[in-house]
C-alpha positions as CSV (number, residue, x, y, z in Angstrom):
1,M,-118.5,-44.9,-77.6
2,T,-121.3,-42.5,-78.3
3,S,-120.3,-38.9,-78.9
4,Q,-121.6,-36.5,-76.2
5,L,-122.6,-33.0,-77.5
6,I,-123.0,-30.0,-75.2
7,Y,-126.1,-28.0,-76.3
8,N,-124.8,-24.6,-75.4
9,E,-121.6,-25.0,-77.3
10,S,-120.9,-25.2,-81.0
11,I,-120.1,-28.7,-82.5
12,E,-116.3,-28.9,-82.5
13,K,-114.2,-30.6,-85.2
14,S,-113.5,-33.5,-82.9
15,D,-117.2,-34.0,-82.4
16,I,-117.8,-34.1,-86.2
17,I,-114.9,-36.7,-86.5
18,N,-116.5,-38.9,-83.9
19,L,-120.0,-38.6,-85.3
20,C,-118.7,-39.4,-88.8
21,S,-116.9,-42.4,-87.4
22,E,-120.1,-43.6,-85.9
23,F,-122.0,-43.0,-89.1
24,K,-119.5,-45.2,-91.1
25,Q,-120.2,-48.0,-88.6
26,Y,-124.0,-47.7,-88.9
27,A,-123.9,-47.2,-92.7
28,Q,-122.1,-50.5,-93.5
29,I,-124.0,-52.9,-95.8
30,N,-122.8,-56.4,-96.3
31,P,-122.1,-56.8,-100.0
32,S,-123.7,-60.3,-99.9
33,Y,-127.1,-58.6,-99.5
34,Y,-127.0,-57.3,-103.1
35,E,-126.9,-60.8,-104.4
36,R,-129.3,-62.2,-101.7
37,F,-132.0,-59.7,-102.6
38,D,-131.2,-59.5,-106.3
39,V,-130.3,-55.8,-106.1
40,K,-128.9,-54.3,-109.3
41,R,-126.0,-52.2,-108.0
42,G,-125.7,-49.0,-110.1
43,L,-128.7,-50.3,-112.0
44,R,-126.4,-52.7,-113.8
45,N,-127.0,-56.5,-114.2
46,A,-124.4,-59.0,-113.1
47,D,-123.1,-59.2,-116.7
48,G,-122.6,-55.4,-116.8
49,S,-125.6,-54.7,-119.0
50,G,-127.9,-51.9,-117.8
51,V,-131.3,-52.5,-116.2
52,I,-133.9,-51.4,-118.8
53,A,-135.8,-48.5,-117.2
54,G,-137.4,-46.9,-120.2
55,I,-138.0,-46.9,-124.0
56,T,-136.6,-44.2,-126.3
57,Q,-136.5,-43.4,-130.0
58,I,-133.7,-40.8,-129.6
59,C,-130.4,-42.7,-129.3
60,N,-129.0,-46.2,-129.2
61,V,-125.7,-47.1,-127.7
62,H,-124.7,-50.6,-128.9
63,G,-121.6,-52.4,-127.8
64,Y,-122.3,-56.1,-127.6
65,I,-124.8,-58.9,-128.4
66,I,-126.1,-61.6,-126.2
67,D,-125.6,-65.0,-127.8
68,E,-127.1,-68.0,-126.0
69,G,-126.9,-66.1,-122.7
70,E,-123.3,-65.0,-123.2
71,R,-122.1,-61.4,-123.9
72,Q,-120.3,-61.2,-127.2
73,P,-118.1,-58.1,-128.0
74,I,-118.8,-56.2,-131.2
75,E,-117.6,-52.9,-132.6
76,G,-119.4,-50.1,-130.9
77,Q,-122.2,-48.1,-132.5
78,L,-123.7,-44.8,-131.6
79,I,-127.0,-44.2,-133.4
80,Y,-128.9,-40.9,-133.4
81,R,-132.6,-41.6,-134.3
82,G,-131.6,-44.4,-136.5
83,Y,-128.6,-42.7,-138.1
84,N,-125.1,-44.1,-137.4
85,I,-122.8,-41.4,-136.1
86,H,-120.1,-42.6,-138.5
87,D,-122.4,-41.8,-141.4
88,L,-123.2,-38.3,-140.1
89,I,-119.6,-37.5,-139.5
90,E,-118.4,-38.9,-142.8
91,N,-121.1,-37.0,-144.8
92,A,-119.9,-33.7,-143.2
93,E,-116.3,-34.6,-144.2
94,R,-117.3,-35.3,-147.8
95,E,-119.2,-32.0,-148.0
96,D,-116.5,-30.1,-146.0
97,S,-119.2,-28.8,-143.7
98,F,-120.2,-28.7,-140.1
99,V,-122.3,-31.4,-138.4
100,F,-123.3,-30.3,-134.8
101,E,-126.3,-28.1,-135.8
102,E,-127.5,-31.0,-138.0
103,V,-127.4,-33.3,-135.0
104,V,-129.2,-30.6,-132.9
105,Y,-132.0,-30.6,-135.5
106,L,-132.1,-34.4,-135.7
107,L,-132.2,-35.0,-132.0
108,L,-134.8,-32.3,-131.2
109,F,-137.2,-32.6,-134.1
110,G,-136.8,-36.3,-135.0
111,R,-135.6,-36.1,-138.6
112,L,-132.7,-34.8,-140.6
113,P,-133.0,-31.2,-141.8
114,N,-132.9,-30.1,-145.4
115,A,-130.7,-27.2,-146.4
116,A,-133.3,-24.5,-145.5
117,N,-134.1,-26.2,-142.2
118,L,-130.4,-26.3,-141.2
119,Q,-129.8,-22.7,-142.2
120,C,-132.9,-21.5,-140.2
121,L,-131.8,-23.4,-137.1
122,T,-128.2,-22.2,-137.3
123,A,-129.4,-18.6,-137.7
124,S,-131.9,-19.0,-134.8
125,L,-129.2,-20.3,-132.4
126,G,-127.0,-17.4,-133.4
127,Q,-129.7,-14.9,-132.5
128,R,-130.7,-16.6,-129.3
129,R,-127.2,-16.4,-127.7
130,E,-127.8,-12.9,-126.3
131,L,-128.4,-12.9,-122.5
132,S,-131.0,-10.8,-120.8
133,P,-129.7,-7.3,-119.9
134,G,-127.7,-7.4,-116.7
135,F,-127.7,-11.2,-116.4
136,L,-124.0,-11.6,-117.2
137,V,-122.9,-9.0,-114.7
138,D,-125.4,-9.6,-111.9
139,S,-125.5,-13.5,-112.0
140,I,-122.0,-14.4,-113.2
141,I,-119.3,-11.7,-113.0
142,Q,-120.3,-10.3,-109.6
143,V,-120.6,-13.7,-108.0
144,P,-117.9,-15.9,-109.6
145,S,-117.2,-19.5,-108.7
146,N,-113.9,-21.3,-108.7
147,N,-115.8,-24.3,-110.3
148,I,-117.3,-23.5,-113.7
149,M,-119.7,-26.5,-113.7
150,N,-121.2,-25.2,-110.4
151,K,-121.5,-21.8,-111.9
152,L,-123.2,-23.2,-115.0
153,A,-125.7,-25.0,-112.9
154,Q,-126.4,-21.9,-110.9
155,S,-126.7,-19.8,-114.0
156,I,-129.2,-22.1,-115.7
157,L,-131.4,-22.2,-112.5
158,S,-131.1,-18.4,-112.4
159,L,-132.5,-18.1,-115.9
160,Y,-135.8,-19.3,-114.6
161,S,-136.3,-15.9,-113.1
162,Y,-135.8,-14.3,-116.5
163,S,-138.3,-16.6,-118.2
164,D,-142.0,-15.8,-118.6
165,V,-143.1,-19.4,-118.6
166,T,-144.7,-21.1,-115.6
167,D,-143.9,-24.6,-114.3
168,Q,-146.9,-25.9,-116.4
169,T,-145.1,-25.7,-119.7
170,T,-146.4,-26.7,-123.1
171,L,-144.3,-28.6,-125.7
172,E,-143.9,-25.3,-127.5
173,D,-142.6,-23.7,-124.3
174,E,-140.2,-26.6,-123.8
175,M,-138.8,-26.4,-127.3
176,H,-138.3,-22.6,-127.0
177,I,-136.4,-23.0,-123.7
178,A,-134.4,-25.9,-125.1
179,L,-133.2,-23.9,-128.1
180,D,-132.5,-20.9,-125.9
181,L,-130.3,-23.0,-123.6
182,I,-128.5,-24.8,-126.4
183,A,-127.6,-21.4,-127.8
184,K,-126.7,-19.7,-124.5
185,M,-124.6,-22.5,-123.0
186,L,-121.4,-21.4,-124.6
187,I,-122.0,-17.8,-123.4
188,L,-122.7,-18.9,-119.9
189,M,-119.6,-21.1,-120.0
190,D,-117.3,-18.4,-121.3
191,G,-118.7,-15.8,-118.8
192,A,-118.2,-18.2,-115.9
193,Y,-114.6,-18.9,-117.0
194,Q,-113.7,-15.3,-117.5
195,A,-115.1,-14.4,-114.0
196,K,-113.3,-17.3,-112.4
197,H,-110.1,-16.4,-114.3
198,H,-110.2,-12.8,-113.0
199,K,-111.3,-13.5,-109.4
200,F,-109.3,-16.6,-108.5
201,D,-106.4,-16.5,-111.0
202,N,-105.8,-12.8,-110.9
203,A,-106.0,-12.5,-114.6
204,S,-107.7,-10.0,-117.0
205,M,-111.2,-10.8,-118.3
206,V,-111.5,-10.8,-122.1
207,M,-115.1,-10.5,-123.1
208,H,-115.8,-10.5,-126.9
209,P,-119.0,-9.3,-128.5
210,L,-121.1,-12.0,-130.0
211,R,-121.0,-12.9,-133.7
212,P,-124.4,-14.3,-134.6
213,E,-123.2,-15.4,-138.0
214,E,-120.9,-18.0,-136.4
215,N,-122.0,-21.5,-135.7
216,T,-121.6,-23.2,-132.3
217,A,-118.0,-24.5,-132.7
218,Q,-116.9,-21.3,-134.3
219,S,-118.4,-19.2,-131.6
220,I,-116.7,-21.2,-128.8
221,L,-113.2,-20.7,-130.4
222,S,-114.0,-17.1,-131.2
223,L,-115.0,-16.3,-127.6
224,I,-112.2,-18.3,-125.9
225,R,-109.3,-17.0,-128.0
226,V,-108.0,-13.6,-127.3
227,D,-107.3,-12.9,-130.9
228,R,-110.6,-14.6,-132.0
229,Q,-108.6,-16.4,-134.8
230,Y,-109.2,-20.0,-135.8
231,T,-108.9,-22.2,-138.8
232,K,-111.8,-24.0,-140.5
233,E,-110.1,-27.3,-139.6
234,E,-109.9,-26.4,-135.9
235,A,-113.6,-25.4,-135.9
236,Q,-114.6,-28.6,-137.7
237,L,-112.7,-30.8,-135.2
238,L,-114.4,-29.1,-132.3
239,D,-117.7,-29.3,-134.2
240,T,-117.2,-33.1,-134.5
241,L,-116.5,-33.4,-130.8
242,L,-119.7,-31.5,-129.9
243,A,-121.6,-33.8,-132.2
244,L,-120.1,-36.9,-130.6
245,H,-121.0,-35.6,-127.1
246,A,-124.6,-34.5,-128.0
247,D,-126.3,-37.6,-126.7
248,H,-125.5,-41.1,-125.4
249,G,-128.8,-42.7,-124.7
250,G,-131.3,-42.4,-121.9
251,G,-129.4,-44.5,-119.4
252,N,-126.2,-42.4,-119.0
253,N,-126.0,-40.9,-115.5
254,S,-126.9,-37.2,-116.3
255,T,-129.6,-37.9,-118.9
256,F,-131.3,-40.4,-116.6
257,A,-131.2,-37.8,-113.8
258,C,-132.8,-35.3,-116.2
259,R,-135.5,-37.9,-117.0
260,V,-136.0,-38.6,-113.3
261,A,-136.4,-34.9,-112.5
262,T,-138.7,-34.4,-115.4
263,S,-140.9,-37.3,-114.3
264,S,-141.6,-35.4,-111.0
265,G,-143.2,-32.5,-113.0
266,T,-140.5,-30.0,-112.2
267,D,-139.6,-27.1,-114.5
268,P,-137.0,-27.4,-117.3
269,F,-134.4,-25.2,-115.7
270,A,-134.5,-27.4,-112.5
271,A,-134.3,-30.6,-114.6
272,Y,-131.3,-29.4,-116.7
273,T,-129.6,-28.2,-113.6
274,S,-129.8,-31.7,-112.1
275,A,-128.2,-33.1,-115.2
276,I,-125.4,-30.5,-115.1
277,N,-124.6,-31.4,-111.5
278,L,-124.3,-35.1,-112.3
279,L,-122.2,-34.5,-115.4
280,K,-119.7,-32.6,-113.2
281,G,-118.7,-35.8,-111.4
282,P,-115.3,-37.4,-112.2
283,R,-117.0,-40.8,-112.9
284,H,-119.1,-39.1,-115.7
285,G,-118.3,-35.9,-117.5
286,G,-115.3,-35.1,-115.4
287,A,-113.4,-38.2,-116.6
288,N,-111.5,-36.3,-119.4
289,M,-109.7,-34.3,-116.7
290,K,-108.7,-37.5,-115.0
291,V,-107.1,-38.7,-118.3
292,M,-105.2,-35.4,-118.7
293,K,-103.9,-35.6,-115.1
294,M,-102.8,-39.2,-115.7
295,L,-101.1,-38.2,-119.0
296,D,-99.2,-35.4,-117.3
297,D,-98.1,-37.8,-114.6
298,I,-96.9,-40.3,-117.2
299,K,-95.0,-37.6,-119.1
300,V,-93.1,-36.8,-115.9
301,H,-92.2,-40.3,-115.0
302,V,-91.6,-42.0,-118.3
303,K,-88.4,-40.7,-120.0
304,H,-88.9,-42.3,-123.5
305,W,-92.6,-42.0,-124.5
306,D,-92.1,-44.3,-127.5
307,D,-90.5,-47.1,-125.4
308,E,-93.2,-49.8,-125.0
309,G,-91.3,-51.5,-122.2
310,E,-90.8,-48.3,-120.2
311,V,-94.5,-47.2,-120.7
312,A,-95.7,-50.7,-119.8
313,D,-93.6,-50.7,-116.6
314,Y,-95.2,-47.4,-115.4
315,L,-98.7,-48.5,-116.4
316,T,-98.1,-51.6,-114.3
317,K,-97.3,-49.4,-111.3
318,I,-100.5,-47.5,-111.9
319,L,-102.5,-50.7,-112.0
320,K,-100.8,-51.8,-108.7
321,K,-101.8,-48.5,-107.1
322,E,-98.2,-47.5,-106.8
323,A,-98.3,-44.5,-109.2
324,N,-100.4,-41.6,-110.4
325,D,-103.3,-41.0,-108.0
326,G,-103.2,-44.4,-106.3
327,S,-106.6,-45.5,-107.6
328,G,-105.3,-48.4,-109.7
329,L,-107.2,-47.1,-112.7
330,I,-106.0,-46.3,-116.1
331,Y,-108.4,-43.5,-117.0
332,G,-109.9,-43.4,-120.5
333,M,-109.9,-47.2,-120.8
334,G,-113.1,-49.3,-120.5
335,H,-116.8,-48.5,-120.9
336,V,-120.0,-50.0,-119.4
337,V,-121.5,-50.7,-122.8
338,Y,-118.7,-50.6,-125.5
339,T,-116.5,-53.6,-125.8
340,L,-114.3,-53.8,-128.9
341,S,-114.4,-50.1,-129.6
342,D,-116.1,-46.8,-128.6
343,P,-117.1,-45.2,-132.0
344,R,-116.6,-41.7,-130.5
345,A,-113.0,-42.5,-129.6
346,V,-112.3,-44.0,-133.0
347,I,-113.7,-41.0,-134.9
348,L,-112.0,-38.4,-132.6
349,K,-108.7,-40.2,-132.6
350,R,-108.6,-40.4,-136.4
351,K,-109.5,-36.7,-137.0
352,A,-107.2,-35.4,-134.2
353,M,-104.2,-37.4,-135.5
354,V,-104.5,-35.6,-138.8
355,L,-104.6,-32.1,-137.3
356,A,-101.8,-33.0,-134.8
357,A,-99.4,-34.4,-137.5
358,G,-96.1,-32.6,-137.5
359,K,-96.9,-30.6,-134.4
360,E,-95.3,-31.0,-130.9
361,I,-98.6,-32.3,-129.4
362,E,-98.5,-35.3,-131.9
363,Q,-96.1,-37.1,-129.4
364,E,-98.7,-36.9,-126.7
365,F,-101.3,-38.4,-129.0
366,L,-98.9,-41.2,-129.8
367,L,-98.3,-41.7,-126.1
368,L,-102.0,-42.1,-125.4
369,D,-102.3,-44.4,-128.4
370,L,-99.5,-46.6,-126.8
371,V,-101.4,-46.6,-123.5
372,E,-104.5,-47.7,-125.3
373,Q,-102.6,-50.6,-127.0
374,L,-100.9,-51.8,-123.8
375,T,-103.6,-51.5,-121.3
376,P,-105.8,-54.6,-122.1
377,E,-102.8,-57.0,-121.9
378,L,-101.5,-55.4,-118.7
379,M,-105.0,-55.6,-117.1
380,Y,-104.9,-59.3,-117.7
381,S,-101.3,-59.9,-116.5
382,V,-101.5,-57.6,-113.5
383,R,-105.1,-58.0,-112.4
384,G,-106.3,-61.2,-114.2
385,I,-109.0,-59.2,-115.9
386,D,-109.7,-60.9,-119.3
387,K,-112.8,-59.0,-120.5
388,T,-112.5,-56.9,-123.6
389,V,-111.5,-53.4,-122.8
390,C,-111.4,-50.5,-125.3
391,A,-110.5,-46.8,-125.1
392,N,-113.5,-44.5,-124.4
393,V,-114.0,-41.0,-125.8
394,D,-112.4,-39.5,-122.7
395,M,-109.0,-41.0,-123.7
396,Y,-108.6,-38.4,-126.5
397,S,-111.2,-35.6,-125.9
398,G,-109.1,-33.8,-123.3
399,L,-106.0,-33.7,-125.5
400,V,-108.1,-32.5,-128.4
401,Y,-109.3,-29.6,-126.3
402,R,-105.7,-28.8,-125.3
403,M,-104.6,-28.9,-129.0
404,L,-107.4,-26.4,-129.7
405,G,-106.0,-24.1,-127.0
406,I,-109.0,-24.7,-124.7
407,P,-108.2,-24.4,-120.9
408,D,-108.5,-27.7,-118.9
409,E,-111.2,-26.3,-116.7
410,L,-113.5,-25.9,-119.7
411,F,-113.3,-29.6,-120.7
412,T,-116.4,-30.7,-118.8
413,P,-118.4,-27.4,-119.4
414,L,-117.9,-28.0,-123.1
415,F,-119.2,-31.5,-122.7
416,A,-122.3,-30.0,-121.0
417,T,-122.6,-27.5,-123.8
418,A,-123.0,-30.3,-126.3
419,R,-125.0,-32.7,-124.1
420,M,-127.7,-30.0,-123.5
421,V,-129.1,-31.2,-126.8
422,G,-129.6,-34.8,-125.6
423,W,-131.0,-33.7,-122.3
424,A,-133.6,-31.5,-124.0
425,A,-134.6,-34.3,-126.4
426,H,-134.9,-36.9,-123.6
427,R,-136.8,-34.5,-121.3
428,M,-139.4,-33.8,-123.9
429,E,-139.7,-37.5,-124.8
430,E,-140.2,-38.2,-121.1
431,M,-142.9,-35.6,-120.8
432,L,-144.8,-36.9,-123.8
433,T,-144.5,-40.6,-123.4
434,R,-144.1,-41.9,-119.8
435,K,-146.3,-39.6,-117.7
436,R,-145.3,-41.5,-114.6
437,I,-142.9,-40.6,-111.8
438,I,-139.7,-42.6,-111.7
439,S,-139.6,-44.1,-108.2
440,P,-137.5,-47.3,-107.8
441,A,-137.5,-49.4,-104.6
442,Y,-134.8,-49.8,-102.0
443,K,-134.7,-52.9,-99.7
444,A,-134.5,-51.9,-96.1
445,I,-132.4,-54.3,-93.9
446,T,-132.4,-52.5,-90.6
447,K,-133.9,-54.6,-87.8
448,P,-136.6,-53.1,-85.4
449,K,-135.2,-51.4,-82.4
450,E,-136.8,-50.4,-79.1
451,Y,-136.7,-46.6,-78.4
452,V,-134.3,-45.6,-75.5
453,P,-135.5,-42.4,-73.7
454,L,-132.9,-39.6,-73.3
């Protein structure tokens, strides 16, 4: 029955409920239409591969090969401008150095830096972190948000008002803005967290002065920790995580959104804000929080964390939608591209286990490792799913953040802090190479109707 609204009265809650019920009825789409009209749901092909929507030189995410029309699993590869991420990380380990700033230079400028280039970039980022006078107070502290990702998006958009560039930017303008935002992201993140912590958690704000001599990972730990103390090993672990998150190809949800926004001709602040808003989603950057909530739930309901049978029984309940959040999902397992392994998860797990050894948190890493081992077989026995499933980076990134003393609510903002590099590289590539608005088609299935007068 159609809802009747009285014009001189406000729309009541019951009216909204009825209208929403009607909307659900009118919004239904028969799933068979997707196959009938060959529509790629989620821009994915039937075999799970992505619809090719562009060409890039920035990043390659490689997780399988097609052999005689069949998808064959392989060990995952993450390649930044031709360089395998394993090689970049392992070189930093050999030299006992940091890698994130090297990745920034590589992704933005297209080649590896020499020592002088790297020193110059690191120093430039350190100097660029300072916010405009009054911005931190006026735009963040006085208007806090209980969601830090929303505040980050709002802050980036607000920075447009403090910029002297127009919407018609040159490549030089774009590079200047990109470096500025890469440098300032951690300050915006920390400010949003401190303001939220004070306003909504009734806690004291701790605002440290900047240390331009620190690199990105060091600055993050220095700002977040009350005593500003950290070890080199802790900073290097966070540095590795930032490097792993810096880019993941042009087809991931937030980067594609940045490219779509860029293709419209909008300004950089608006394009990066679009990317931030999408990264916030639990199906994208917010997935690490889902893993942590699942881990906390398992820790409560499984008495012996090293008992395979007990852990398997509880994972079975999760898959049957009888436990955790009722979704039936084991978060941190599976990826749309990677099959045998996610190189980011492999690297992060290896480095984290070393730092966690002998500490209380080591048992939690071992529990996640057991979840990773048991899940593929359980997905087959419970659901009949026989495709190759591996742990993705979200399986371990949240616990690494916790081990470093980083609050849960900063997990996704830290992801954004790293991914700003990839967004910037893809935006500038989009501007220089495509020069055409991204505008896909939708198949309309509504039949013609005759208008009925009021």
